[in-house]
N, C-alpha and C positions, 0 to 999 in steps of 0.2 A: 102101479102103472102110471098114475098121474105124476109121481116124482120122476119117473123115467122120461116121460114126455117133456116135463119142465127142464130136466137136465139136458135133453137133446136140443131143445130150443136155445137154452143158454149156451151150449157148446157151439152151435151153429153161429149164433150172434158173436160170440167171442172170437171164433176163427175168422169171421168176415172183418171184424175190427182189426185183427192182427194182420190180415192180408192187405187191407186198405192202408194201414200204417206202414207196412213194409214197402208197398208200392210208392207211397209218398216219400219215403226215405230214399229209394232208388232214384226217383225223379229229382229230388233235391241234390243228391250226390252227383248226378249227371250235370245239372245246372252248374254246380260248384266247379266241376272239372272244366266245363266250357269257359267259365269266367276266369279260372286260373290260367288256362291256355291263352285266352285273349289278353289278360294282363301281361303275361310273359312277352307276347308278340308286341303289344303296345309299348312296353318298356324298352324293348330292343329297337323298335323304330324310333322312339323318342330320343334314345341315346345317339343314334346315327344322325337324326335331324339336328340335334343341338350342336353338333360339330360340322354341320353342312351348310351348303348354299343351294337353295332351290333353283333348278334350271327350268323345269316345266311343271306346272303352268307358270307363266310369268305375269298373270293378272289375277286379281282376287276372285274367289268363287269356290263352289263345291265341285269336285272332280273325282273320278274313280281311278285316276292314274297320277302318280307324282314321281318326278325324276329329280335327283339332287346329287351334288358332289360332296362326299364326306372327306373333309380336310384331314381328319385324324388317320384315315386309312388309305388315302389317295385312291378312292373307289368312286365310280359312277354307279349309283343305285337307283333302281326303278321298282316301285311297288304299284301293283294294280289289283283292283277288286273286279273280278270278271268270272262269269259262269258259276257263281256261288263259292268262289275261292279267293283267298288273299294270296297273291303270288309275288315273288321277288326275283330280280335279275341283277347281278353285280358284275362289274368289269373294272379292271385297272384303268386309271386315267391320271394324267399329270396335273390338270387344273380344271377350273370351271368351264372355260371355253372348250376344252377337249370333250368334257362330259356333255356340253350343250350340243355338240355335233354328233354324238354317238346315238345309235339306235340299238337298244338292248333287246334281245329276243329270246334268250335261253332262260325261261322262267322255271322256278321251283315253287310248288305249293307249300305254304307254311301254316295253313289253318286246318282245323277239323270242322266237320259239320258244314252247313250251308251258311256262307258269309255274305252279308250285304252291308253297305255302308258307303262312306265317302271321306275324302280329305277336303277340309276347308282351309284354303291357302290364302294367307295375306303375305305377299312377297316383301322382301326388304326393299326399301326405296331410299336411295342415297340423296335424292333431291329434296325430300321432306324429312330426312334424318329419322326414318321409321325402320325399326328392326322388325322383320317379319315373324309370323307365327303360323303354325300348322295345327289344326284340330282334326283328330282322327276319331271317327265314330264307327263302331262295328256292331253289327247284330248277328249273333251266331244262333243258328237254329238246328236242332237235332230232330230229324223227321218232323212230325207235326205235334209232337208231345210238348216241347218247351222251347223257349228261346231266351237269350240273355243279351242285353245291350250294355256296351261299355264305351267310354269316351275319355280321351286325354288331349291336352293341349300342351304344346311345347314351343318355346321361343327359339328363334334361330340366332346364332351368334355371328355368323357370316364372316368372321375373321378378317375384318378390315374392308370387306367389299362394300360396306355401307358408307365408308369414308369417315368412320368415327375414330 
């Protein structure tokens, strides 16, 4: 009878440890999935920014919306972080001036989970021979269980618009 009671206690403890370990594994796997998704998004944005010229904002600071002309694709691209989503809108444009006058409004959500964050923009300034850069910081949260934060910085090449 004593050995049966000890065996029962041991099995209950073992099953709780197993359940706790499995729950931790699922949580870790979910965080990993969010980070992989965020890395993919950040890499895609960084690639477009490296071949682009920022149109808006045109002064340094942290913003939730960035619009730029991608010279490699002849596209005007606008990213925005709003309502817990990272969204993008793209439209054909012939040059930076055309993109600057465009108002993009057909957005597609490209993120999963609840996304918060900002774009920290330092625009290219030809008067001081400064090439701009953009730092994108994203925090992705799935329900209230976990969150992951990821950040990247990319330099703008501006294809001669800086006068170099």
